[in-house]
N, C-alpha and C positions, 0 to 999 in steps of 0.2 A: 246158025248157032252162034256165029261171031257177033250178031246184032244184040245178043243178050247183055253184052258189056260195053257196047259202044254208046257213048252219051251223045244226044243231039245238042247238047249246050254244055258249058262248063259246070262242073260239080257245084261250085259256089252259087250258081244261079239257082239250082235246086234248093239250096239251103236258104237263100234269100226269099225265094217264092214261098216256100214252106213256112218261113218266119212270119212273112207278111200276111199270108192267109190265116195262119194260127191266131194271131193277134187281132186281126180285123174280124174274123168270125167269133172269136171269144168276146170281143166288145159287143158285137151285134146281138149275140145270145144273152149277154149280161144285161143289155139294155132292154131286151124283150120282156124281161121280168122273171121272178122267181117261179112262177107257175109253169113256165115254158119247160123248165128242166125237172120240175118236182113230180108231176104226175102226167105221164104221156097218155093222151087220147089218141085215137086213131089219126086225127088231124095233125097232132104233133109229131107222130111217128112219119107221116107223110113228109112233113117239113124237113125232118132230119134227113130222110133218104134223098129228097130233091135238093137240099143243101150240099150233100156229098157230091151229087152229080154236078151241081152248078159250079162248085169250086175245082172240079177235077182238072179242067184244062187250065186254070190259073196255076195249079201246082205243077203239072207234068208238061205243059206246052205240047210240043210235037214229039216228045221222047216217049218210047215205048219199051225202053231196055229195062232189064232186070235190076241193074246197078242203079238207074235213075229212081226206080220205085223203092229200092232199099235205102238210098240217100233220103228220100222224102219221109219214109216211115221213121227212120232213125232221127231225123230232124224234129218231126212232130213229137215223137215220144221223148227226146231230149228236152224240148220246150215245156212239155206237160210236166216232166219231172222237176225241172228247174223252177216252173211256177209254184208247184206244190211245195218245194223246198223253200223258196222265199216267202211264200205266205204262211208257212209254219213258223217262221222266225220273225215276222213283221206283222204286227197288228194292222198298221196302215195299209199294207199291201193285201193283207187278208180281206179287209173291209172293202177295198177297191175291186178285188177279183171276185169275191164271194158275196159281198154285201152284208147287211145286218138284218136280224129279225125284226118284223114289223108288228106292233100291237094292233089288232084289228077289233078287239072287243074287251070290255072289262066290266065286272059286276052286273052281268046281264044286259048290257048295252052294246050294240054293234056301232063301230065307227065308219059310217058310209063313205066318208071322204077317203080313208085309208083303203077300204075295200075297192073303191073305183081306181084309185091310183095304182093298185096292185093286181087289177083285172080279176078280182074275186067275186064270184056270184053268191047270192044268198044260199043256193044249193050246195055250194062247195062248203060253206060254214055248216049248214044243217047235216051234211054227210059227216063231217068231223064230230059234230055234237053226238050223232047217233053212234059213231064209232066208239065214243067215250061214255055211252049209256045214258046220254041226256036227251030228254024230249024236245027241249027248246033252249034258246040262248039264256033264258032266266036262270038256269042252273050252272052258268059258267061264271067262274071267277075271273078267268083270263083266256083269251083266244089270241093266239100268235101264229102269223105266217113265218116259218122258219126260212133260213137261207136256201134250203134244199128243196122248197116248195111245198113241204108238208105243212098241215095245220095242227098245231098243238092246242088242246083244250085242257085247262085246268078246272075241275069242277069246284063249285062252292063248297065250303065246309058245312057239314050238316051239324045242326045245333043239337 
């Protein structure tokens, strides 16, 4: 029972480890593209689970104490809140952390280079078109990949 509160390393090392892992994983997820976090496929879910397992030892080291886990959880939650606080007040930080929407089609034309850059397949676009009641891309005025990974379709105005 006494091991619950005995730390295997100094408290500040937990904070440092959590901080480094938080920002490195945030950068890796951010670089992997909007679609990674937007719509989870079974493969994406697998990556998230394995990512958690992969960074576990980086966070906890040899410590198995309750206190160490609580310090890590508190640090990760604090950083998440601070990043949210900062990005809500700074447009530059928001763009850096969240990214910006990407135009992938306009006036019935798809922008293949933008789709490739964002790892969007034609099937992804066709699904978004169907979700908006459109049979094909010719009925779309604008198609945008949003920062959360969703695809927004604005239909053309009917005459």
